[in-house]
mmCIF file of the protein (N, C-alpha, C, O) and its ligand, coordinates in Angstrom:
data_MODEL
# 
_entry.id   MODEL 
# 
loop_
_entity.id 
_entity.type 
_entity.pdbx_number_of_molecules 
1 polymer     1 
2 non-polymer 1 
# 
_entity_poly.entity_id                      1 
_entity_poly.type                           'polypeptide(L)' 
_entity_poly.nstd_linkage                   no 
_entity_poly.nstd_monomer                   no 
_entity_poly.pdbx_seq_one_letter_code       MTKPVIQYAIGRYECVQCGEAVFVTELTDELPVCPRCGGQSYEGPPP 
_entity_poly.pdbx_seq_one_letter_code_can   MTKPVIQYAIGRYECVQCGEAVFVTELTDELPVCPRCGGQSYEGPPP 
_entity_poly.pdbx_strand_id                 A 
# 
loop_
_entity_poly_seq.entity_id 
_entity_poly_seq.num 
_entity_poly_seq.mon_id 
_entity_poly_seq.hetero 
1 1  MET n 
1 2  THR n 
1 3  LYS n 
1 4  PRO n 
1 5  VAL n 
1 6  ILE n 
1 7  GLN n 
1 8  TYR n 
1 9  ALA n 
1 10 ILE n 
1 11 GLY n 
1 12 ARG n 
1 13 TYR n 
1 14 GLU n 
1 15 CYS n 
1 16 VAL n 
1 17 GLN n 
1 18 CYS n 
1 19 GLY n 
1 20 GLU n 
1 21 ALA n 
1 22 VAL n 
1 23 PHE n 
1 24 VAL n 
1 25 THR n 
1 26 GLU n 
1 27 LEU n 
1 28 THR n 
1 29 ASP n 
1 30 GLU n 
1 31 LEU n 
1 32 PRO n 
1 33 VAL n 
1 34 CYS n 
1 35 PRO n 
1 36 ARG n 
1 37 CYS n 
1 38 GLY n 
1 39 GLY n 
1 40 GLN n 
1 41 SER n 
1 42 TYR n 
1 43 GLU n 
1 44 GLY n 
1 45 PRO n 
1 46 PRO n 
1 47 PRO n 
# 
loop_
_struct_asym.id 
_struct_asym.entity_id 
A 1 
B 2 
# 
loop_
_chem_comp.id 
_chem_comp.type 
_chem_comp.mon_nstd_flag 
ALA 'L-peptide linking' y 
ARG 'L-peptide linking' y 
ASP 'L-peptide linking' y 
CYS 'L-peptide linking' y 
GLN 'L-peptide linking' y 
GLU 'L-peptide linking' y 
GLY 'peptide linking'   y 
ILE 'L-peptide linking' y 
LEU 'L-peptide linking' y 
LYS 'L-peptide linking' y 
MET 'L-peptide linking' y 
PHE 'L-peptide linking' y 
PRO 'L-peptide linking' y 
SER 'L-peptide linking' y 
THR 'L-peptide linking' y 
TYR 'L-peptide linking' y 
VAL 'L-peptide linking' y 
ZN  non-polymer         . 
# 
_pdbx_entity_nonpoly.entity_id   2 
_pdbx_entity_nonpoly.name        ? 
_pdbx_entity_nonpoly.comp_id     ZN 
# 
_pdbx_nonpoly_scheme.asym_id         B 
_pdbx_nonpoly_scheme.entity_id       2 
_pdbx_nonpoly_scheme.mon_id          ZN 
_pdbx_nonpoly_scheme.ndb_seq_num     1 
_pdbx_nonpoly_scheme.pdb_seq_num     101 
_pdbx_nonpoly_scheme.auth_seq_num    101 
_pdbx_nonpoly_scheme.pdb_mon_id      ZN 
_pdbx_nonpoly_scheme.auth_mon_id     ZN 
_pdbx_nonpoly_scheme.pdb_strand_id   A 
_pdbx_nonpoly_scheme.pdb_ins_code    . 
# 
loop_
_atom_site.group_PDB 
_atom_site.id 
_atom_site.type_symbol 
_atom_site.label_atom_id 
_atom_site.label_alt_id 
_atom_site.label_comp_id 
_atom_site.label_asym_id 
_atom_site.label_entity_id 
_atom_site.label_seq_id 
_atom_site.pdbx_PDB_ins_code 
_atom_site.Cartn_x 
_atom_site.Cartn_y 
_atom_site.Cartn_z 
_atom_site.occupancy 
_atom_site.B_iso_or_equiv 
_atom_site.pdbx_formal_charge 
_atom_site.auth_seq_id 
_atom_site.auth_comp_id 
_atom_site.auth_asym_id 
_atom_site.auth_atom_id 
_atom_site.pdbx_PDB_model_num 
ATOM   1   N  N  . MET A 1 1  ? 0.851  -1.222 -0.001  1.00 0.00 ? 1   MET A N  1 
ATOM   2   C  CA . MET A 1 1  ? 0.011  0.003  -0.014  1.00 0.00 ? 1   MET A CA 1 
ATOM   3   C  C  . MET A 1 1  ? 0.878  1.224  0.010   1.00 0.00 ? 1   MET A C  1 
ATOM   4   O  O  . MET A 1 1  ? 1.725  1.403  0.885   1.00 0.00 ? 1   MET A O  1 
ATOM   5   N  N  . THR A 1 2  ? 0.645  2.063  -0.976  1.00 0.00 ? 2   THR A N  1 
ATOM   6   C  CA . THR A 1 2  ? 1.374  3.348  -0.972  1.00 0.00 ? 2   THR A CA 1 
ATOM   7   C  C  . THR A 1 2  ? 0.342  4.463  -0.772  1.00 0.00 ? 2   THR A C  1 
ATOM   8   O  O  . THR A 1 2  ? -0.729 4.468  -1.380  1.00 0.00 ? 2   THR A O  1 
ATOM   9   N  N  . LYS A 1 3  ? 0.695  5.374  0.074   1.00 0.00 ? 3   LYS A N  1 
ATOM   10  C  CA . LYS A 1 3  ? -0.255 6.476  0.287   1.00 0.00 ? 3   LYS A CA 1 
ATOM   11  C  C  . LYS A 1 3  ? -0.099 7.499  -0.833  1.00 0.00 ? 3   LYS A C  1 
ATOM   12  O  O  . LYS A 1 3  ? 0.998  7.716  -1.347  1.00 0.00 ? 3   LYS A O  1 
ATOM   13  N  N  . PRO A 1 4  ? -1.213 8.120  -1.199  1.00 0.00 ? 4   PRO A N  1 
ATOM   14  C  CA . PRO A 1 4  ? -1.145 9.070  -2.288  1.00 0.00 ? 4   PRO A CA 1 
ATOM   15  C  C  . PRO A 1 4  ? -0.313 10.316 -1.908  1.00 0.00 ? 4   PRO A C  1 
ATOM   16  O  O  . PRO A 1 4  ? -0.350 10.800 -0.777  1.00 0.00 ? 4   PRO A O  1 
ATOM   17  N  N  . VAL A 1 5  ? 0.405  10.785 -2.871  1.00 0.00 ? 5   VAL A N  1 
ATOM   18  C  CA . VAL A 1 5  ? 1.233  11.971 -2.640  1.00 0.00 ? 5   VAL A CA 1 
ATOM   19  C  C  . VAL A 1 5  ? 0.478  13.209 -3.114  1.00 0.00 ? 5   VAL A C  1 
ATOM   20  O  O  . VAL A 1 5  ? 0.095  13.314 -4.279  1.00 0.00 ? 5   VAL A O  1 
ATOM   21  N  N  . ILE A 1 6  ? 0.280  14.116 -2.215  1.00 0.00 ? 6   ILE A N  1 
ATOM   22  C  CA . ILE A 1 6  ? -0.381 15.369 -2.582  1.00 0.00 ? 6   ILE A CA 1 
ATOM   23  C  C  . ILE A 1 6  ? 0.680  16.349 -3.056  1.00 0.00 ? 6   ILE A C  1 
ATOM   24  O  O  . ILE A 1 6  ? 1.648  16.621 -2.346  1.00 0.00 ? 6   ILE A O  1 
ATOM   25  N  N  . GLN A 1 7  ? 0.494  16.876 -4.257  1.00 0.00 ? 7   GLN A N  1 
ATOM   26  C  CA . GLN A 1 7  ? 1.449  17.824 -4.746  1.00 0.00 ? 7   GLN A CA 1 
ATOM   27  C  C  . GLN A 1 7  ? 0.780  19.155 -5.023  1.00 0.00 ? 7   GLN A C  1 
ATOM   28  O  O  . GLN A 1 7  ? -0.349 19.203 -5.510  1.00 0.00 ? 7   GLN A O  1 
ATOM   29  N  N  . TYR A 1 8  ? 1.460  20.203 -4.719  1.00 0.00 ? 8   TYR A N  1 
ATOM   30  C  CA . TYR A 1 8  ? 0.946  21.546 -4.964  1.00 0.00 ? 8   TYR A CA 1 
ATOM   31  C  C  . TYR A 1 8  ? 1.336  21.973 -6.362  1.00 0.00 ? 8   TYR A C  1 
ATOM   32  O  O  . TYR A 1 8  ? 2.464  21.762 -6.809  1.00 0.00 ? 8   TYR A O  1 
ATOM   33  N  N  . ALA A 1 9  ? 0.391  22.570 -7.033  1.00 0.00 ? 9   ALA A N  1 
ATOM   34  C  CA . ALA A 1 9  ? 0.655  22.991 -8.409  1.00 0.00 ? 9   ALA A CA 1 
ATOM   35  C  C  . ALA A 1 9  ? 1.574  24.214 -8.411  1.00 0.00 ? 9   ALA A C  1 
ATOM   36  O  O  . ALA A 1 9  ? 1.684  24.944 -7.426  1.00 0.00 ? 9   ALA A O  1 
ATOM   37  N  N  . ILE A 1 10 ? 2.221  24.402 -9.546  1.00 0.00 ? 10  ILE A N  1 
ATOM   38  C  CA . ILE A 1 10 ? 3.035  25.571 -9.743  1.00 0.00 ? 10  ILE A CA 1 
ATOM   39  C  C  . ILE A 1 10 ? 2.117  26.814 -9.717  1.00 0.00 ? 10  ILE A C  1 
ATOM   40  O  O  . ILE A 1 10 ? 1.058  26.827 -10.345 1.00 0.00 ? 10  ILE A O  1 
ATOM   41  N  N  . GLY A 1 11 ? 2.530  27.817 -9.006  1.00 0.00 ? 11  GLY A N  1 
ATOM   42  C  CA . GLY A 1 11 ? 1.693  29.022 -8.979  1.00 0.00 ? 11  GLY A CA 1 
ATOM   43  C  C  . GLY A 1 11 ? 2.051  29.908 -7.809  1.00 0.00 ? 11  GLY A C  1 
ATOM   44  O  O  . GLY A 1 11 ? 3.082  29.736 -7.159  1.00 0.00 ? 11  GLY A O  1 
ATOM   45  N  N  . ARG A 1 12 ? 1.178  30.853 -7.561  1.00 0.00 ? 12  ARG A N  1 
ATOM   46  C  CA . ARG A 1 12 ? 1.428  31.871 -6.542  1.00 0.00 ? 12  ARG A CA 1 
ATOM   47  C  C  . ARG A 1 12 ? 0.557  31.556 -5.344  1.00 0.00 ? 12  ARG A C  1 
ATOM   48  O  O  . ARG A 1 12 ? -0.653 31.372 -5.471  1.00 0.00 ? 12  ARG A O  1 
ATOM   49  N  N  . TYR A 1 13 ? 1.178  31.497 -4.193  1.00 0.00 ? 13  TYR A N  1 
ATOM   50  C  CA . TYR A 1 13 ? 0.464  31.263 -2.987  1.00 0.00 ? 13  TYR A CA 1 
ATOM   51  C  C  . TYR A 1 13 ? 0.625  32.439 -2.046  1.00 0.00 ? 13  TYR A C  1 
ATOM   52  O  O  . TYR A 1 13 ? 1.676  33.078 -2.003  1.00 0.00 ? 13  TYR A O  1 
ATOM   53  N  N  . GLU A 1 14 ? -0.436 32.720 -1.288  1.00 0.00 ? 14  GLU A N  1 
ATOM   54  C  CA . GLU A 1 14 ? -0.401 33.879 -0.400  1.00 0.00 ? 14  GLU A CA 1 
ATOM   55  C  C  . GLU A 1 14 ? -0.538 33.430 1.021   1.00 0.00 ? 14  GLU A C  1 
ATOM   56  O  O  . GLU A 1 14 ? -1.491 32.734 1.371   1.00 0.00 ? 14  GLU A O  1 
ATOM   57  N  N  . CYS A 1 15 ? 0.409  33.822 1.852   1.00 0.00 ? 15  CYS A N  1 
ATOM   58  C  CA . CYS A 1 15 ? 0.384  33.472 3.250   1.00 0.00 ? 15  CYS A CA 1 
ATOM   59  C  C  . CYS A 1 15 ? -0.864 34.019 3.901   1.00 0.00 ? 15  CYS A C  1 
ATOM   60  O  O  . CYS A 1 15 ? -1.175 35.201 3.748   1.00 0.00 ? 15  CYS A O  1 
ATOM   61  N  N  . VAL A 1 16 ? -1.590 33.178 4.630   1.00 0.00 ? 16  VAL A N  1 
ATOM   62  C  CA . VAL A 1 16 ? -2.832 33.621 5.233   1.00 0.00 ? 16  VAL A CA 1 
ATOM   63  C  C  . VAL A 1 16 ? -2.577 34.508 6.435   1.00 0.00 ? 16  VAL A C  1 
ATOM   64  O  O  . VAL A 1 16 ? -3.470 35.235 6.869   1.00 0.00 ? 16  VAL A O  1 
ATOM   65  N  N  . GLN A 1 17 ? -1.357 34.457 6.986   1.00 0.00 ? 17  GLN A N  1 
ATOM   66  C  CA . GLN A 1 17 ? -1.074 35.231 8.195   1.00 0.00 ? 17  GLN A CA 1 
ATOM   67  C  C  . GLN A 1 17 ? -0.578 36.633 7.882   1.00 0.00 ? 17  GLN A C  1 
ATOM   68  O  O  . GLN A 1 17 ? -0.973 37.588 8.551   1.00 0.00 ? 17  GLN A O  1 
ATOM   69  N  N  . CYS A 1 18 ? 0.275  36.773 6.886   1.00 0.00 ? 18  CYS A N  1 
ATOM   70  C  CA . CYS A 1 18 ? 0.859  38.094 6.611   1.00 0.00 ? 18  CYS A CA 1 
ATOM   71  C  C  . CYS A 1 18 ? 0.670  38.578 5.184   1.00 0.00 ? 18  CYS A C  1 
ATOM   72  O  O  . CYS A 1 18 ? 0.979  39.725 4.861   1.00 0.00 ? 18  CYS A O  1 
ATOM   73  N  N  . GLY A 1 19 ? 0.165  37.703 4.338   1.00 0.00 ? 19  GLY A N  1 
ATOM   74  C  CA . GLY A 1 19 ? -0.113 38.125 2.982   1.00 0.00 ? 19  GLY A CA 1 
ATOM   75  C  C  . GLY A 1 19 ? 1.084  38.070 2.057   1.00 0.00 ? 19  GLY A C  1 
ATOM   76  O  O  . GLY A 1 19 ? 0.983  38.461 0.894   1.00 0.00 ? 19  GLY A O  1 
ATOM   77  N  N  . GLU A 1 20 ? 2.215  37.592 2.548   1.00 0.00 ? 20  GLU A N  1 
ATOM   78  C  CA . GLU A 1 20 ? 3.393  37.433 1.732   1.00 0.00 ? 20  GLU A CA 1 
ATOM   79  C  C  . GLU A 1 20 ? 3.131  36.468 0.573   1.00 0.00 ? 20  GLU A C  1 
ATOM   80  O  O  . GLU A 1 20 ? 2.572  35.387 0.763   1.00 0.00 ? 20  GLU A O  1 
ATOM   81  N  N  . ALA A 1 21 ? 3.540  36.873 -0.616  1.00 0.00 ? 21  ALA A N  1 
ATOM   82  C  CA . ALA A 1 21 ? 3.350  36.009 -1.772  1.00 0.00 ? 21  ALA A CA 1 
ATOM   83  C  C  . ALA A 1 21 ? 4.546  35.082 -1.925  1.00 0.00 ? 21  ALA A C  1 
ATOM   84  O  O  . ALA A 1 21 ? 5.699  35.509 -1.860  1.00 0.00 ? 21  ALA A O  1 
ATOM   85  N  N  . VAL A 1 22 ? 4.252  33.827 -2.125  1.00 0.00 ? 22  VAL A N  1 
ATOM   86  C  CA . VAL A 1 22 ? 5.294  32.829 -2.336  1.00 0.00 ? 22  VAL A CA 1 
ATOM   87  C  C  . VAL A 1 22 ? 5.033  32.146 -3.665  1.00 0.00 ? 22  VAL A C  1 
ATOM   88  O  O  . VAL A 1 22 ? 3.922  31.696 -3.945  1.00 0.00 ? 22  VAL A O  1 
ATOM   89  N  N  . PHE A 1 23 ? 6.072  32.078 -4.474  1.00 0.00 ? 23  PHE A N  1 
ATOM   90  C  CA . PHE A 1 23 ? 5.917  31.438 -5.767  1.00 0.00 ? 23  PHE A CA 1 
ATOM   91  C  C  . PHE A 1 23 ? 6.467  30.033 -5.756  1.00 0.00 ? 23  PHE A C  1 
ATOM   92  O  O  . PHE A 1 23 ? 7.605  29.811 -5.343  1.00 0.00 ? 23  PHE A O  1 
ATOM   93  N  N  . VAL A 1 24 ? 5.670  29.081 -6.205  1.00 0.00 ? 24  VAL A N  1 
ATOM   94  C  CA . VAL A 1 24 ? 6.113  27.712 -6.323  1.00 0.00 ? 24  VAL A CA 1 
ATOM   95  C  C  . VAL A 1 24 ? 6.457  27.487 -7.797  1.00 0.00 ? 24  VAL A C  1 
ATOM   96  O  O  . VAL A 1 24 ? 5.610  27.658 -8.673  1.00 0.00 ? 24  VAL A O  1 
ATOM   97  N  N  . THR A 1 25 ? 7.685  27.109 -8.054  1.00 0.00 ? 25  THR A N  1 
ATOM   98  C  CA . THR A 1 25 ? 8.152  27.002 -9.427  1.00 0.00 ? 25  THR A CA 1 
ATOM   99  C  C  . THR A 1 25 ? 8.268  25.561 -9.894  1.00 0.00 ? 25  THR A C  1 
ATOM   100 O  O  . THR A 1 25 ? 8.529  25.299 -11.068 1.00 0.00 ? 25  THR A O  1 
ATOM   101 N  N  . GLU A 1 26 ? 8.077  24.646 -8.984  1.00 0.00 ? 26  GLU A N  1 
ATOM   102 C  CA . GLU A 1 26 ? 8.076  23.244 -9.405  1.00 0.00 ? 26  GLU A CA 1 
ATOM   103 C  C  . GLU A 1 26 ? 7.107  22.465 -8.498  1.00 0.00 ? 26  GLU A C  1 
ATOM   104 O  O  . GLU A 1 26 ? 6.829  22.871 -7.370  1.00 0.00 ? 26  GLU A O  1 
ATOM   105 N  N  . LEU A 1 27 ? 6.612  21.359 -9.010  1.00 0.00 ? 27  LEU A N  1 
ATOM   106 C  CA . LEU A 1 27 ? 5.684  20.578 -8.215  1.00 0.00 ? 27  LEU A CA 1 
ATOM   107 C  C  . LEU A 1 27 ? 6.341  20.164 -6.874  1.00 0.00 ? 27  LEU A C  1 
ATOM   108 O  O  . LEU A 1 27 ? 7.479  19.696 -6.838  1.00 0.00 ? 27  LEU A O  1 
ATOM   109 N  N  . THR A 1 28 ? 5.606  20.349 -5.815  1.00 0.00 ? 28  THR A N  1 
ATOM   110 C  CA . THR A 1 28 ? 6.185  20.028 -4.520  1.00 0.00 ? 28  THR A CA 1 
ATOM   111 C  C  . THR A 1 28 ? 5.077  19.443 -3.641  1.00 0.00 ? 28  THR A C  1 
ATOM   112 O  O  . THR A 1 28 ? 3.901  19.763 -3.815  1.00 0.00 ? 28  THR A O  1 
ATOM   113 N  N  . ASP A 1 29 ? 5.459  18.598 -2.712  1.00 0.00 ? 29  ASP A N  1 
ATOM   114 C  CA . ASP A 1 29 ? 4.455  18.097 -1.786  1.00 0.00 ? 29  ASP A CA 1 
ATOM   115 C  C  . ASP A 1 29 ? 4.504  18.858 -0.469  1.00 0.00 ? 29  ASP A C  1 
ATOM   116 O  O  . ASP A 1 29 ? 3.815  18.517 0.492   1.00 0.00 ? 29  ASP A O  1 
ATOM   117 N  N  . GLU A 1 30 ? 5.342  19.906 -0.445  1.00 0.00 ? 30  GLU A N  1 
ATOM   118 C  CA . GLU A 1 30 ? 5.427  20.690 0.800   1.00 0.00 ? 30  GLU A CA 1 
ATOM   119 C  C  . GLU A 1 30 ? 5.729  22.138 0.416   1.00 0.00 ? 30  GLU A C  1 
ATOM   120 O  O  . GLU A 1 30 ? 6.728  22.442 -0.236  1.00 0.00 ? 30  GLU A O  1 
ATOM   121 N  N  . LEU A 1 31 ? 4.831  23.008 0.844   1.00 0.00 ? 31  LEU A N  1 
ATOM   122 C  CA . LEU A 1 31 ? 5.068  24.415 0.547   1.00 0.00 ? 31  LEU A CA 1 
ATOM   123 C  C  . LEU A 1 31 ? 6.186  24.956 1.461   1.00 0.00 ? 31  LEU A C  1 
ATOM   124 O  O  . LEU A 1 31 ? 6.345  24.520 2.601   1.00 0.00 ? 31  LEU A O  1 
ATOM   125 N  N  . PRO A 1 32 ? 6.939  25.903 0.929   1.00 0.00 ? 32  PRO A N  1 
ATOM   126 C  CA . PRO A 1 32 ? 8.012  26.477 1.734   1.00 0.00 ? 32  PRO A CA 1 
ATOM   127 C  C  . PRO A 1 32 ? 7.468  27.280 2.921   1.00 0.00 ? 32  PRO A C  1 
ATOM   128 O  O  . PRO A 1 32 ? 6.325  27.736 2.900   1.00 0.00 ? 32  PRO A O  1 
ATOM   129 N  N  . VAL A 1 33 ? 8.297  27.445 3.948   1.00 0.00 ? 33  VAL A N  1 
ATOM   130 C  CA . VAL A 1 33 ? 7.918  28.266 5.086   1.00 0.00 ? 33  VAL A CA 1 
ATOM   131 C  C  . VAL A 1 33 ? 7.925  29.731 4.654   1.00 0.00 ? 33  VAL A C  1 
ATOM   132 O  O  . VAL A 1 33 ? 8.809  30.175 3.921   1.00 0.00 ? 33  VAL A O  1 
ATOM   133 N  N  . CYS A 1 34 ? 6.926  30.466 5.121   1.00 0.00 ? 34  CYS A N  1 
ATOM   134 C  CA . CYS A 1 34 ? 6.835  31.882 4.753   1.00 0.00 ? 34  CYS A CA 1 
ATOM   135 C  C  . CYS A 1 34 ? 8.090  32.613 5.209   1.00 0.00 ? 34  CYS A C  1 
ATOM   136 O  O  . CYS A 1 34 ? 8.463  32.515 6.378   1.00 0.00 ? 34  CYS A O  1 
ATOM   137 N  N  . PRO A 1 35 ? 8.754  33.348 4.308   1.00 0.00 ? 35  PRO A N  1 
ATOM   138 C  CA . PRO A 1 35 ? 9.985  34.040 4.638   1.00 0.00 ? 35  PRO A CA 1 
ATOM   139 C  C  . PRO A 1 35 ? 9.769  35.209 5.601   1.00 0.00 ? 35  PRO A C  1 
ATOM   140 O  O  . PRO A 1 35 ? 10.718 35.685 6.224   1.00 0.00 ? 35  PRO A O  1 
ATOM   141 N  N  . ARG A 1 36 ? 8.540  35.665 5.721   1.00 0.00 ? 36  ARG A N  1 
ATOM   142 C  CA . ARG A 1 36 ? 8.304  36.837 6.549   1.00 0.00 ? 36  ARG A CA 1 
ATOM   143 C  C  . ARG A 1 36 ? 7.874  36.438 7.966   1.00 0.00 ? 36  ARG A C  1 
ATOM   144 O  O  . ARG A 1 36 ? 8.404  36.964 8.945   1.00 0.00 ? 36  ARG A O  1 
ATOM   145 N  N  . CYS A 1 37 ? 6.920  35.513 8.077   1.00 0.00 ? 37  CYS A N  1 
ATOM   146 C  CA . CYS A 1 37 ? 6.347  35.208 9.398   1.00 0.00 ? 37  CYS A CA 1 
ATOM   147 C  C  . CYS A 1 37 ? 6.603  33.797 9.851   1.00 0.00 ? 37  CYS A C  1 
ATOM   148 O  O  . CYS A 1 37 ? 6.315  33.445 10.994  1.00 0.00 ? 37  CYS A O  1 
ATOM   149 N  N  . GLY A 1 38 ? 7.148  32.978 8.959   1.00 0.00 ? 38  GLY A N  1 
ATOM   150 C  CA . GLY A 1 38 ? 7.420  31.595 9.345   1.00 0.00 ? 38  GLY A CA 1 
ATOM   151 C  C  . GLY A 1 38 ? 6.222  30.716 9.294   1.00 0.00 ? 38  GLY A C  1 
ATOM   152 O  O  . GLY A 1 38 ? 6.300  29.547 9.673   1.00 0.00 ? 38  GLY A O  1 
ATOM   153 N  N  . GLY A 1 39 ? 5.105  31.235 8.838   1.00 0.00 ? 39  GLY A N  1 
ATOM   154 C  CA . GLY A 1 39 ? 3.896  30.422 8.749   1.00 0.00 ? 39  GLY A CA 1 
ATOM   155 C  C  . GLY A 1 39 ? 3.953  29.430 7.598   1.00 0.00 ? 39  GLY A C  1 
ATOM   156 O  O  . GLY A 1 39 ? 4.814  29.527 6.724   1.00 0.00 ? 39  GLY A O  1 
ATOM   157 N  N  . GLN A 1 40 ? 3.047  28.494 7.604   1.00 0.00 ? 40  GLN A N  1 
ATOM   158 C  CA . GLN A 1 40 ? 3.029  27.529 6.502   1.00 0.00 ? 40  GLN A CA 1 
ATOM   159 C  C  . GLN A 1 40 ? 1.600  27.273 6.031   1.00 0.00 ? 40  GLN A C  1 
ATOM   160 O  O  . GLN A 1 40 ? 1.265  26.183 5.566   1.00 0.00 ? 40  GLN A O  1 
ATOM   161 N  N  . SER A 1 41 ? 0.774  28.299 6.163   1.00 0.00 ? 41  SER A N  1 
ATOM   162 C  CA . SER A 1 41 ? -0.586 28.190 5.675   1.00 0.00 ? 41  SER A CA 1 
ATOM   163 C  C  . SER A 1 41 ? -0.756 29.182 4.554   1.00 0.00 ? 41  SER A C  1 
ATOM   164 O  O  . SER A 1 41 ? -0.497 30.375 4.716   1.00 0.00 ? 41  SER A O  1 
ATOM   165 N  N  . TYR A 1 42 ? -1.195 28.682 3.409   1.00 0.00 ? 42  TYR A N  1 
ATOM   166 C  CA . TYR A 1 42 ? -1.288 29.524 2.230   1.00 0.00 ? 42  TYR A CA 1 
ATOM   167 C  C  . TYR A 1 42 ? -2.659 29.404 1.556   1.00 0.00 ? 42  TYR A C  1 
ATOM   168 O  O  . TYR A 1 42 ? -3.340 28.381 1.626   1.00 0.00 ? 42  TYR A O  1 
ATOM   169 N  N  . GLU A 1 43 ? -3.019 30.508 0.904   1.00 0.00 ? 43  GLU A N  1 
ATOM   170 C  CA . GLU A 1 43 ? -4.143 30.439 0.031   1.00 0.00 ? 43  GLU A CA 1 
ATOM   171 C  C  . GLU A 1 43 ? -3.620 30.390 -1.392  1.00 0.00 ? 43  GLU A C  1 
ATOM   172 O  O  . GLU A 1 43 ? -2.676 31.089 -1.759  1.00 0.00 ? 43  GLU A O  1 
ATOM   173 N  N  . GLY A 1 44 ? -4.270 29.534 -2.187  1.00 0.00 ? 44  GLY A N  1 
ATOM   174 C  CA . GLY A 1 44 ? -3.791 29.425 -3.559  1.00 0.00 ? 44  GLY A CA 1 
ATOM   175 C  C  . GLY A 1 44 ? -4.498 28.287 -4.234  1.00 0.00 ? 44  GLY A C  1 
ATOM   176 O  O  . GLY A 1 44 ? -5.477 27.752 -3.715  1.00 0.00 ? 44  GLY A O  1 
ATOM   177 N  N  . PRO A 1 45 ? -3.996 27.910 -5.410  1.00 0.00 ? 45  PRO A N  1 
ATOM   178 C  CA . PRO A 1 45 ? -4.600 26.782 -6.111  1.00 0.00 ? 45  PRO A CA 1 
ATOM   179 C  C  . PRO A 1 45 ? -4.526 25.526 -5.262  1.00 0.00 ? 45  PRO A C  1 
ATOM   180 O  O  . PRO A 1 45 ? -3.492 25.249 -4.654  1.00 0.00 ? 45  PRO A O  1 
ATOM   181 N  N  . PRO A 1 46 ? -5.616 24.757 -5.214  1.00 0.00 ? 46  PRO A N  1 
ATOM   182 C  CA . PRO A 1 46 ? -5.626 23.563 -4.401  1.00 0.00 ? 46  PRO A CA 1 
ATOM   183 C  C  . PRO A 1 46 ? -4.685 22.488 -4.977  1.00 0.00 ? 46  PRO A C  1 
ATOM   184 O  O  . PRO A 1 46 ? -4.444 22.462 -6.184  1.00 0.00 ? 46  PRO A O  1 
ATOM   185 N  N  . PRO A 1 47 ? -4.171 21.632 -4.143  1.00 0.00 ? 47  PRO A N  1 
ATOM   186 C  CA . PRO A 1 47 ? -3.269 20.600 -4.576  1.00 0.00 ? 47  PRO A CA 1 
ATOM   187 C  C  . PRO A 1 47 ? -3.961 19.636 -5.544  1.00 0.00 ? 47  PRO A C  1 
ATOM   188 O  O  . PRO A 1 47 ? -3.338 18.686 -6.018  1.00 0.00 ? 47  PRO A O  1 
HETATM 189 ZN ZN . ZN  B 2 .  ? 3.587  34.905 6.329   1.00 0.00 2 101 ZN  A ZN 1 
# 
């Protein structure tokens, strides 16, 4: 059994805490930590 891998699409994500824009340039299963506030919650295209 392999668990499904959720990947985030390439695009622009906005930190829900401070509004910092983070750009994802390649498929990833983990969004980067916000450079401004250290948060890891973003609004953007769904995985
Ligand atoms: Zn932030």
